[in-house]
C-alpha positions in Angstrom: -1.1 1.1 -16.6 0.2 3.1 -13.6 -2.3 5.4 -11.9 -1.7 8.5 -9.9 -3.1 8.5 -6.4 -5.5 11.5 -7.1 -7.4 9.3 -9.6 -8.1 6.5 -7.2 -11.4 7.9 -5.9 -12.6 9.6 -9.0 -15.8 7.9 -10.1 -15.2 8.9 -13.7 -12.2 6.7 -14.0 -13.9 3.7 -12.4 -10.9 2.7 -10.3 -12.3 2.8 -6.8 -12.6 -0.7 -5.3 -11.0 -2.2 -8.4 -7.5 -3.6 -8.8 -5.0 -1.1 -10.1 -1.3 -0.4 -10.1 0.3 2.8 -8.7 3.8 4.2 -8.2 4.2 5.7 -4.7 6.6 6.4 -1.9 6.1 5.1 1.6 6.5 6.9 5.0 5.6 6.3 8.6 5.7 2.5 8.2 4.2 0.7 11.2 4.4 -3.1 11.6 2.2 -4.6 14.3 0.5 -7.8 15.4 -3.2 -8.3 14.8 -5.0 -8.1 18.2 -8.3 -9.9 17.3 -10.1 -12.0 14.8 -8.8 -15.0 12.9 -5.3 -13.5 12.4 -4.4 -12.8 16.1 -0.7 -12.5 16.5 0.1 -12.3 12.8 1.9 -9.3 11.5 0.5 -6.6 9.2 1.6 -3.2 8.1 0.2 0.3 7.7 1.8 3.4 6.2 1.3 6.6 4.4 1.9 6.5 0.7 2.2 9.5 -1.6 3.1 10.7 -5.1 3.2 14.1 -6.6 -0.6 14.4 -6.7 -1.9 13.0 -3.3 -1.2 11.1 -0.2 -3.3 8.4 1.5 -3.1 5.6 4.1 -2.2 2.1 2.9 -2.4 -1.3 4.6 -0.9 -4.7 4.0 -3.0 -7.4 5.6 -1.4 -10.5 7.2 -1.6 -13.0 4.2 0.0 -10.5 1.9 2.5 -9.2 4.5 3.8 -12.7 5.0 4.9 -12.8 1.4 6.3 -9.3 1.0 7.7 -8.5 4.5 11.3 -8.7 3.4 10.8 -5.9 0.9 8.7 -3.5 2.9 10.7 -0.4 3.9 10.0 3.2 5.0 10.9 6.0 2.6 11.1 3.6 -0.4 9.6 3.9 -3.9 7.3 1.0 -5.1 5.0 -0.1 -7.8 2.0 -1.3 -5.8 -0.8 -3.5 -6.9 -4.1 -3.4 -4.9 -7.3 -1.5 -4.6 -8.5 1.8 -3.0 -11.6 1.6 -0.8 -12.1 5.3 -0.4 -10.0 5.5 2.8 -7.0 3.1 2.3 -5.1 1.6 -0.5 -5.1 -2.1 0.2 -1.7 -3.5 -1.0 -1.9 -7.0 -2.6 1.7 -7.0 -4.0 4.6 -4.6 -4.4 7.7 -4.2 -6.4 10.6 -2.3 -4.8 12.0 0.3 -7.2 14.3 2.2 -4.9 15.1 2.0 -1.2 16.2 5.1 0.8 19.9 5.5 0.5 20.2 3.3 -2.6 
């Protein structure tokens, strides 16, 4: 089941903090090195994601980023698997549907 972003924080749907799958577009992608903690120097990504209902921030932490970094693009359409914590969608896996210009 693909969920719309506007349902992620709706208590009645029980999706918040649970694994779910969404269809979204990325923008303002930023890849940076972690500056502290156990992952110092490893790369992670943050971005805005949106669909026709809502936009929110998303993050890909270092362990996941290592396995998906070759398919992370700005202005691309993805099916994303992860969870929403009320502030960010934490991406655990993604499937590229369309890259900008394709």
